[in-house]
Each structure stands twice: as structure tokens, then as C-alpha cells.
N, C-alpha and C positions, 0 to 999 in steps of 0.2 A: 463720836464725843457727846457725852450724857452731860446734864445738868445737875445731877444728882452728886453731891459732894460727899464721899467716903461713906456710901449706904445711909445717909441721912436723908431727909426729905426733899423733894425738886425745889430747885432755888425761883422764887416769885420775883417778878419786874420790882416790886417795892424793896427786896432786900439788897437789889443792886444799888438802886436809887439813894439808901441811906448810908451807905458805905463811904460816901464821900464827906470827910469833916469840913471842908470848905464852905464858906457862906455864913450868912447871919441865922442862929437859932434863939429863939424866944427863950429868955430867961424863966419866963413863969411856967410855960405849958410845953417847950421843946419843939413848938411848931416851925416850919420853915417858910412859910408864907406870909408875905406883908402887904400891905398898901401903904402908898406913901402919901403922906398928908400936905407936906409942904418941903419946896426945895428951896433953898437960900445959898447964893454964893457970897463967900467970905474970902478974904484976902488969902490965897494960897491954899483954900480948900472949898469943898462943899457941904452944907448942912442939911440934912435931910432928919425929917421927923416921920417916923414909919410906925405902924400901929399892926398887931398880929392879927390875923385872920379868924385865928381860931378863939382865942380869949380876949382879945382888946386890950391886951398891954401895949404900952407904947414906948417908943426908946429913940434917941437922936444918934445918928451915925454922922461921922466926918470923913469926908474921901477927899484925899488928896487929887488934885486936879493934874494931870500930865502923867 
């Protein structure tokens, strides 16, 4: 079995990692790596302030607990 799709260039590990559409993506630069600046529990959810490691853009996420 070969990792060359239909006569094209060989697949790289980075090609496989970016095929997953799940997860948080920075709206400014498209990065997928974030720092969590703070986490606060609210009734029924958890609020987190995250900052992109690449461009510094900040966003708030709300996650349902449970």
C-alpha cells in the first residue's frame, strides 16, 4: 500500500492533520492553536477566553457542562 494518492505527491502528516473540520479555528488567521486566558463557570455552561497563538486574536467560547 502506498501513501501516494492517484499518482500525485506523497501525503504528508500535515495533510492528514488538517482534514478534520472539528475544533476551534481562528477567524483572523485560520490557526488552530490557542491559549486559554481564563475560565469562568456560569449556570449551565463554562465560559473561556481564548487567544490565538499565531496572531493574538481573542475569542470567547461557551461550553455546555455535562
